[in-house]
C-alpha positions in Angstrom: 0.1 -0.1 -0.3 1.6 3.3 -0.7 1.8 5.8 2.0 -1.9 7.8 3.2 -2.1 9.3 6.6 -5.0 8.8 8.6 -8.0 7.3 7.5 -11.3 6.5 9.6 -14.2 5.1 8.0 -17.6 3.2 9.3 -20.6 0.8 8.9 -18.4 -0.7 5.4 -21.4 -2.7 4.0 -20.9 -5.0 0.4 -23.8 -5.5 -1.5 -25.6 -6.7 -5.2 -28.4 -5.4 -6.8 -30.3 -8.1 -5.0 -29.0 -8.5 -1.3 -27.0 -7.5 1.1 -23.5 -10.2 1.3 -21.9 -8.1 4.7 -22.0 -5.5 6.7 -19.3 -4.5 9.2 -19.9 -1.5 12.0 -16.5 -2.9 13.3 -18.7 -3.2 16.7 -15.3 -4.4 18.4 -13.3 -3.5 21.5 -10.9 -0.4 20.8 -7.4 -1.3 22.0 -4.7 1.1 20.8 -1.8 -1.5 20.4 -3.8 -4.5 19.5 -4.6 -4.7 15.2 -8.0 -5.1 13.0 -7.7 -9.1 13.1 -6.6 -9.4 16.7 -9.7 -7.1 17.7 -11.9 -8.7 14.9 -11.1 -12.4 16.1 -9.2 -13.2 13.3 -12.7 -11.9 10.6 -10.4 -9.8 9.1 -7.1 -11.3 8.4 -4.1 -8.9 7.8 -1.8 -9.8 4.5 1.4 -8.0 4.7 3.2 -5.7 6.8 2.6 -2.3 8.0 1.3 0.1 10.5 -1.6 -2.2 11.5 -5.5 -0.8 11.3 -7.1 -0.1 14.9 -10.6 0.5 16.3 -11.6 3.5 18.0 -14.4 4.4 19.5 -17.0 6.5 18.6 -18.5 6.4 15.0 -19.0 8.4 11.9 -22.3 10.1 10.8 -23.5 11.0 7.9 -26.8 13.4 7.1 -29.7 11.5 5.9 -27.8 8.1 6.9 -29.1 5.5 9.8 -27.2 6.5 12.9 -24.9 4.9 13.1 -23.3 2.1 15.4 -20.3 0.2 16.2 -16.8 2.1 16.3 -14.7 3.1 13.2 -10.9 1.8 12.0 -8.7 3.9 11.9 -4.9 4.3 10.6 -1.7 6.7 9.7 0.9 5.9 7.4 1.5 3.2 5.2 -1.1 0.7 6.4 -1.2 -3.0 5.9 -4.2 -4.5 3.8 -6.7 -6.6 5.5 -9.6 -8.6 3.9 -12.9 -10.6 5.0 -14.2 -12.4 3.0 -18.0 -13.0 1.8 -19.8 -15.2 -0.9 -18.0 -15.1 -3.8 -19.8 -13.5 -6.9 -18.9 -14.0 -10.5 -21.2 -12.2 -12.4 -23.4 -8.5 -12.0 -22.1 -6.2 -10.3 -21.1 -5.6 -6.5 -21.3 -2.9 -4.1 -19.4 -1.0 -1.6 -20.8 1.8 1.0 -19.2 3.5 3.7 -18.4 6.7 5.6 -14.8 8.2 5.2 -13.4 10.9 7.1 -9.2 12.0 6.5 -8.2 13.8 9.5 -4.6 15.2 8.6 -2.8 15.0 5.0 0.4 13.9 6.5 3.1 12.9 4.0 -0.2 12.0 1.1 1.2 12.5 -2.6 0.0 13.7 -5.5 -0.1 10.2 -6.7 -2.3 9.0 -3.7 -2.9 6.2 -2.8 -5.4 3.2 -2.6 -7.1 2.4 1.0 -10.3 0.0 0.5 -11.6 -2.0 -2.6 -12.9 -5.7 -3.1 -10.6 -9.0 -3.9 -10.6 -12.3 -5.3 -11.1 -15.1 -3.4 -7.7 -17.7 -2.7 -6.0 -13.9 -4.4 -5.4 -11.0 -1.3 -3.6 -9.1 -4.0 -5.7 -8.8 -7.1 -8.3 -6.1 -6.2 -11.2 -4.1 -7.7 -13.3 -1.4 -7.6 -10.3 0.0 -5.8 -10.9 3.6 -3.7 -8.2 6.6 -4.0 -6.8 8.9 -2.7 -4.2 12.1 -3.6 -3.0 15.2 -2.3 -4.9 18.4 -4.5 -3.8 21.2 -6.8 -5.3 23.5 -4.1 -3.6 23.8 -1.2 -5.3 21.7 2.0 -6.9 19.8 -0.3 -7.7 16.4 -1.5 -9.3 14.2 -4.2 -10.8 10.6 -4.5 -11.2 8.7 -7.4 -11.2 4.7 -8.3 -9.5 2.2 -10.2 -10.7 -1.1 -11.6 -7.5 -2.6 -10.2 -4.8 -1.3 -7.2 -2.1 -1.5 -9.6 -1.8 -0.9 -13.9 -5.2 0.6 -14.0 -5.6 4.0 -14.3 -7.7 5.9 -11.7 -10.5 8.2 -12.2 -10.4 11.1 -10.0 -13.4 12.8 -9.0 -13.0 17.0 -9.1 -14.1 17.4 -5.8 -11.5 19.5 -2.8 -12.4 17.8 -0.3 -11.7 18.9 3.4 -9.8 17.1 5.9 -11.9 16.7 9.3 -15.0 16.2 6.8 -17.3 13.1 6.9 -18.2 12.1 3.2 -20.2 9.1 2.5 -19.0 7.3 -1.1 -20.4 3.8 -2.7 -18.7 1.7 -5.1 -19.8 -0.3 -7.9 -17.7 -3.5 -9.6 -19.6 -4.4 -12.8 -18.4 -7.8 -14.0 -18.8 -8.0 -17.6 -18.4 -10.9 -19.9 -15.5 -10.6 -22.0 -11.5 -10.2 -20.5 -10.1 -7.1 -19.7 -13.8 -4.7 -19.6 -15.1 -4.7 -16.5 -15.8 -1.3 -14.8 -15.9 0.1 -11.3 -18.1 2.9 -10.3 -17.7 5.6 -7.7 -20.2 8.0 -6.1 -19.7 10.4 -3.7 -22.5 12.3 -1.4 -25.2 10.7 -2.9 -28.5 11.0 -1.7 -30.0 8.4 -4.3 -29.7 5.7 -2.1 -32.9 3.3 -2.3 -34.4 5.2 -5.1 -32.7 5.3 -9.1 -29.5 4.8 -9.4 -27.8 7.9 -11.0 -25.0 8.1 -13.2 -21.8 7.6 -11.8 -19.4 10.6 -10.6 -16.5 9.0 -11.7 -15.7 5.1 -13.7 -12.5 3.3 -14.9 -12.4 0.2 -16.9 -10.2 -2.8 -16.2 -8.2 -2.8 -19.2 -6.2 -5.3 -18.0 -7.5 -9.4 -17.1 -10.5 -9.0 -15.2 
């Protein structure tokens, strides 16, 4: 993972068009030392080295969403990658939604780094619908974007100039398209269309490599 600084996100949800595959309120005991794997009793598995993701007390909220429960996760610097399994999907679209708050930009640069994505079964380093942040050209701001893979795929960046210390609601989709090198990732920022017709994505990325 590239070096990025302090993100906190809450109530990660993963779903298809027809069913919710996983919800994660991070309702584990906060600890200043133990990483996410230990705190979750092994539900989340770390796959590399680096700074641990920690459970911290309290939760994030966003206007118009149901009140948050559980806690939040926080990390800074070049953090570890963690994954949690859910039922494998081979067709259709898989969605994620979460609240994110970047509390400090630290040494984030204009190339950016990723902090969340989907993963293929038994291959924890092949990601999809990867969410990135980068330092904006505007001082004190940052941008968010999406790619279909964590490497070898271009990032589609949203033009929004985002503020540290502010919570944002993010939804992503990974569309599995028949054929090769054509899967699509999409992202929405602060959408108000939950429960209604799906709007056009704020940014879209196409694989361009093997799916």
